[in-house]
N, C-alpha and C positions, 0 to 999 in steps of 0.2 A: 093281254095287250093286243088282242085281235089276231090276225092271221100269223101263222108261223113263218119263219125265215128259212129258206133253203140256201145253204152254201154248197156250191158245186165246183169241183176241181180246185186247182191252185196248189200252192206250196205251204210251207210252215206258217206263212203270214195268215192264211185262211184258218189254220188251227187256232191261232191266238185271237183272230177276229171272232171266231165262234165263241171262245171263252168270254170275251168282252161283251158280246151280245147277250149271252145267257145270264151273265152277272147283272145285266140291266133289266132282266125280267122277261126277255123274249123266249119263246119256244124256238129252238134251232134244230133243224134236221140237216144232215150232211150226206154228200155222195162224192166220192173221189177226193176227199180232203185227207191229207196224210195224218195217220194216227187216230183217225176218227171213224166210227162205224158207218157203213153205207145203209141208208134207209131206202126202202122201195120207192122208186120215183113216182110222183103223183101223175095223174092224168093232166092236171093243170097246176103250174106253180102259182101260189098266191104272191109271195115275195121272193124273188130270186137274187142272190148275191153272187156275182161272178168274181173271179180273181182280178187282181189289179197289177198289170194289164190283163185283159180278159181272154184274148184269143192268140193262138199260134197257128197260122194257116187256117185250116178248116176244122181245128180242134180247140177245145177249151184248154187254156194254158195250165200246165201242171203235169205231174208224173203219170196220172191216170189217162191223160190224152183223150178225154171224152169227145166223141164227134160232136161238132156244133149242132148238127141237125137233131141230135137226141135231146138237146135242150130247147132249141127253137120250136120243135113240134109240141112242146109242153107249155108254151107261152101263148097268151091270147088276151082278149079283153078282160080287164081286171087284174092282169099280172103286172106287178111293179118290178122293174129290173134295175139293179145297181151294178156298175162295172167301171172299167177304165180302158180307154183307147179301144172303143167298140168298133170304130171304122164302119165298114159296109154292113156289119151285123146290126148296127143300130137301126138302119133303114129296114132290114128284114124283120126285126122285132117290132118296130112301130107299124109295119104293114100288117102284122098279125094282131094289132090292137093293144100291144103292151105299152105301159107307161115307162119310159126309159130315162135313167139319170146316168150320164157319163161323168164320173168324178175326176177324170184326167184333166190336169191343168186348172183345177179349182182350188180356191183357198178356203181354209188354211192348210188343206191336205198337202198341196204341192210344196209349199215352203217347209212344212214339217217333215216331209219325206226327204228334203234336201239334206237334213242333218245326218241320218244314217247313210246316205249316199256319200257325203263328204268323209265321214268316218271310215266307211268301207274302202274308199279310195286310198286313204292313208294306210290302212292295213295292207292292202294289196301292194302299195309302193314299198313299204317296209319289207314285206315278205318276198318280193321279187327282185330286190336290188342288194348288191354287196356293200353299198355305201349308206350312210345315214342321211336322213332328210336335213338334219342340222348341218348347215354350211353348204348344202347343195343348191344349185341353180335350177329353179323350177319355173316352168311356163304353164300358166293356166289360160287356156283358150276359151274365151267367153266369160262374161261377167254378169250372168243371170243369178238365179237363186243359188244353184250349186256352186258356181264359180266364186261368188262372194264368200260363202261359208268355207269353201275349200281353201281359198287364198288366205283367209284369216287364220285358219288352223295351221297351214304350212308355215306362215310367218311366226306363229306362236311357238313352233318347234325349232325355230332358228334357221329356216330356209331363206334363201334370197329369192324372192317371188316377183315374177313379172306377169302381169295380166295383159292379155291382148283382147281388144274389143274394137268393133267398127265405129261405135258411137263415141264421139268426143266426150259426152257427158259421163259415160261409163269410165273412160280412161281418167277423167278428172277426179271422179269419185275414188277410184283405186289409188291414185296418187295422194288424195286427201287422207287415206288410211295408211300412208307410208309405204305403198307398194310402187314398184316400177310399172311402166305401161308401154305397150306397143300397139301398132295398128294391125289387126288381123288381116292376113293376106298380103300385107305390105312388108312387114317384118323389118322395120327401120333399123333395129339393132342386130339383125341377122339371127341365125338359129344355132350357130356352132358352139355356143357356151352352155347349152342346157343339159343337165343330168336327168331331168324328169320332164315329161310333157303330159299334161292332163287336158284332154279335150272334152268340152261340154257342149259343143255346137253340132247340131244334127245336119250339117251340110259340109261338103268337102272343103277343107281348109289346108290340109297337109297332104299334098300329092307327092309323087316321086321326086319332082324337082326340089321341093322344100325338104323332103326327108333326107336327101343326099347331103344336106348341109349340117345335119345333126351328127354329133360324135357317135362312134360305134357303140359306146357303152350306154347311150341314152335309153331310158325306159319310157315307153309310151303307153298311157292308159286311156282307153276309149270309154268315156262315161256317157256319151250321147246315144240317143236312139237312132234307128235307121232313118236316113241313109248314111249315118255316121259322118265323121269329119276327118278320119285318118285312113289313108289308102293301105288297107291291110296287106293286099297282095304285094304292093311295093315294099312294105316292111319286110316281108318274107324274102323278096329278091335281094334286098340290101342287107339282110341278116340282122335287122334291128329287132329289139325285144319289144313286141307289141302284145298288150294284155287286154282282151275284150273284158269290159267291166259293166255289163248290163245287169239290172236287177239286184244291185247291191243291198238295198234295204232287206230283201228277202233272204239274202245269203248271210249278212253280217248282223242284222238286228231284226229278225222276223217277229219277235214279240212286240217290239216297239212299233214296227211298221204295220203289223196286223191290228194292233190296238188303235193306231191312228186312223186306219181305214174304217174300222168299226165305229169309232167316234164320229166320223163324218156322216156315216149312214144313220147313226142314232140321232144326230142333230136334225136330219131331214125327217125321219119318222116321227120324232117327238114334236116337231113343228106341225106336222099334219094332224097329230092327235090332240093338240092344244085347242080347246074350244074358243 
């Protein structure tokens, strides 16, 4: 099927992505992928698959912490790169002549990834609280892909679920599904009644003023990406139980998440190979 695929860095998701790609008939070589052998790096990558998300500071995301420059220096004209949340590194790769595909926030991958994120959030909530979700008062901040799936699952477990959103259309949709609703940042119903708060919004929505209104036993789970929505330092000052919950698909469902990532890449590669 043409050039081999190089998977570099990452976590258990990349292990399972490699298996999926191999089963589809591609030659796959790896470097820095957990539980897989390191092949000698080539002078030039033909097809490079980075983790999802791809970078952490100046390094490839993953336990191997491979310096980004070690990968960039092996990309050039003719290299195809797949990754997620490439940020400034996308420009660096394109300046070297690489063809870059950033799969972050693309469909159907983003919606599919929301499923293991929602399930992982439930697992964390159950594991970090002395009370059941059944009968608990839960606030889900944001009603995007993750918020919708999470609210639905919380309600199925018998929780009393309130969704907060800025858009009236989102609040109306939540109410149509039998959920309570509130206005993010306004908090018409106050915050003192919640046992659990799940934030999915990547902008500050719960600062110290808001956090002081929560009961001491409230568990806060931060599901959003930077710059996050919950003031972590304020939680520490107030003694609130704050749980950072980034990268849940890789922690709770790496096989599913890795397979989904591989399927998205396969769809693009097979489209290119179709005459």
